[in-house]
N, C-alpha and C positions, 0 to 999 in steps of 0.2 A: 260654303260659309253660311252660318245661321243667319236668317233674315233679321234677327234681333240685334245683330252687330252693326254699329254705326262708327265709321272711321273719320277722324279728322283728315281733311284732304292731304295735308303734309305727310301724315303717317301712312296713309294709303299709297301715296305716290312713292314714298321711300321703300315700302315693302315690295311694291311692283318692280322697282328698279334695283332691288337687292342692295339698298343702301342701309347702313347700320341704324337700328332702332333699339332703344332701351325702354322697357316697360317700367312704370312707376306705380306704386300703390296709392290709394286715396284715403285709407283710414288714418294716416298721419295727419291729414287735413281735418278730418271730422272728429277724431278721437285721440290724436296724439299730442296736439298743441292747441292752446287756447287762442282765440282771436285777439289781436290781429296777426300774431306770430304764425298761425297756421298758413295763411295766404302768402305771407312773406317768404317763409321757408319753402313752400311748394314752388313758388316762382324761382327761388334761388337754385333749387334742385334741377328744375328744367333748364335753367341757364347753364348750370355746370355740365349737363349732358351735351348741350349745344356747343359749348366752348371746347369740349373734348372731341367733337367731330361726329356726334350722332344726333338722331332725332328723338326727342322725349315723347313718350306715349303714356300719359297719366290715364289710368283706367278707373272707370266708375260706372254706376248704373243711374241713369237720369230719366225719371218718370217711366221706368220699365225698360228703357233702351240701354243695352250694354254698349258703352261708349269707349272707344279706344283712341285716346288723344283728346284732350279737352281744350276748348277755346279759352281765352282770357275771361270772357263773360261766364262761362260754365265753371271755371275755377272759382271765381268770385262768389257765384251763387252757392256752390257746394260748401265753401268756407263759411258762409253766413247762415246756412240752413241749420235749424235747431233740431231737426228730427230726421236722421239718416240711419238706415239699417246698416249694421256692420255685417259685411257679407263674406263668409267663407264659402266653400264649395256647396254646402247644403242649403245656403241662403239664396243662392243665385236664382233658382226657379221661383222662389217666393217673391223676391223683389221684382222680377220680370213680370210674373203673372198678375201681381197686384199693382203694377205700374208705380212702384215706389222709387225713391232715391236710395241708392246703396253705395257705400264706400267699401272697396275691396281690401281684404286682409292680404297677407302674404299668400295664403293658399288660394283665395279667390282670384288674386291677380295672376298667379301662376296658371290657373285653369284657362282664364280668358286669353292671356298672352300667348300661351302655347297654341290655342286654337286659332289665334290671329296670325300665327306665323312669326312671332317675335321670339328670339332665342336667348335674350339676356334680360335680366330683371335686377334692378338695384333697389335695395331697401335699407333700413337701419339695422334692425335685429330681427331674427326669426322668433317665432314662438317655440315653446318647448314644454318640458315637464314642470309642473308647478311645485314649489317648495312645500314640503309637509303634506302634499296631496299627490303621491306618485301615480295614481290612476287618472289624474287630470292632465291629459296631454293635449297640446295644441294640435289642431287639424293641419297646421303647417308641416308637421313631421310626416304625417301620412301622405300629404301631397308631394313632398319631396321624394317619396319612395316610388311615386307612380307617374310623375310628370317630368319629361326630359327637357327641362329648361335650366339655364345657369343662373344661380341666385348669388348676387354679390352683397355681402352684409358684414357687420362687425361682430359676428357670432350670434348667439342667442341673447335675448334681453337679460340684463344682469339680475333681474328680480326672480329668475327661474333657477331650477336645480340644474346646473350645468353638467355635472357628471352623469346624471340620469338622462339628460337630453342627448348627450353624446352616445350613450348606450343604445338609446332607441334609434338614433340615426344609423349607427353601425348595424343593428339588427335589420333595419329596413334597406340596407345596401346603398346608403348615400355616401359617396366619397366626400371627405372634408379636406379642402386645400387651405393651407395657410399662406397668404400672400406676403412674402418676405418675413415670415415668422414661423417658428417651430411649434408654437402653442396656440391654442384657441384664444382669440381675443375675448375679453369679458365685457363687451359693449362699451361702457364708459371708460374702462381700463384696458390697457394694452396686454395685460397678462392675466391668465387664469391658473397657470400651472398644469393645464390639461393639454395633452399632445393632440396635434392634428394628424391626419393620415399621411400627408406628404407636404413638404414645404415647396413652394414655387416662387421663383424670384423674377419672373418675367411674364408678360402677357402671352408670349409665344408658348411658354410651358403650359399655361392654362388652356390655350386653344388646342394644343396637342392632346391633352387629356379629354377635352370635350369631343374632339373628333374621334378619338379611340372609343369613347363611350358610344357614340353614334354608330361607328363601324361594327361594334359588337351587338348592336340592336337592343341595348339595355334601356329600361324605361325610367330609371331614377334620374333625378336632377343632380347637378353638380353644385356643391356649396363652396363658394370662394369666400373665405373669411379674411377680413382686412382690419388691422389694428387702427383705432382712432389715432389721428395725428398727435405726435408727442406733446406739442405745445398746448393742446386742448384736453389732454387726458385728465380724468378725475381718478386719482389713485384708488386702488381697490380697497385699501383699509379704510379710507375716509368714506367711500361710497357705501361700503357694507354697513356701517353704523346707521346711515340714513335709510338704507333699504330695509334693514331689520325693523326700524321704527315704523316705517310705512306699512310693512307687512303686519305688524302687531295691530296697528290701527284698523287695517282692513278686516282682520279677524274679529276684532272687538265690535266692529260695525256690522258684521255679518255679510260683507260684500262677497258675492260669488259670481261664477260664470263669466260672461262677456264683460261684465262691469269691472272685473278685478284689474285687468291691465291698465285701462284708462285711469282708474282711480289711483293706482300705484304710481304711474308716470307723473300725474299731476301733483300728488302728494310729495314725491321725491323732488320735483322741481321746486316746490314751495319750501321744503325743509333744507334744500341744498343752497338756497339763496341764488338760484340761477346757474349753479355750477353744472348740474346735469344737463340743462338746456344747451349750454355752450358746447359741451362734449357731444351731445346728440346732433346738434346742427353741423358740427365739424365732421363727424363721421358720415352723416348723410351725404354731404357734398363730396367727401373723399370717395365714398362708394360709388356715387353717380359718375364721377370722372373715370374711375377704373372700369366700370361697366361699359362706358362708351368706348373705351380703348379696346376692350375685349370684343365688343360688337363689331367694331371696325375691322379687327384682325380676322374675325370669322367670315366677313364678307369679302376679304381681299383674296 
């Protein structure tokens, strides 16, 4: 294990004892939700993992230390920090060498979780191919092709080009499972009209596929997509109008690169009157609970 890894004692003990652990990202704390919602939701996600029988391991870089599992004080400090590097794979050595604070994206969390021995990761939505910019692909897609960890999510973020994102995942050999659904969830919405590779209706089916992947020695991750709970769904037709408006504003303001997603998520929350935040919170907790159940089954 790299000397730059620091483990929360609870996470370290769980891994040693082969008890279920679920990795959690930290960009939702620093770039996904404004204060004080960011800290509240981070606490709720960790609690959801615990209630479902696993140990939560929120991952971040704190003053150059790759940290697997945060204390309450560390969560609070990260949520209040005004200047945190958003870390995908390429950013990890930069943050470590420069002793910076870094929040891990889906890709960054996958890298660290896999090296830490964590097999399941819960997030909201993965990155993908950006709309109107087909050559702008999230590093999440590449990471899914090369890091054998199971990612539980509500599909790709709805601000993205979902058909093109599916094409890239297919090309990269990433199996897409629909948990109790035949189509890819569209993040805020339960339906996208796009098919998944296979429908799975139980945790046991998910685990069987993960073990088959491992037995074949394949390096790609497994993507488990889960629809947002019906009571908190933001219907696609309503969401699309707001997303289109937010995308137009981003283009007009010339916002590019890493700044695009945080800007769009914040603008969508503002324009939707909180509807997007409600759906986002609900799907995050739902994904965390399912990830904990999958982690439990993998260790049984």
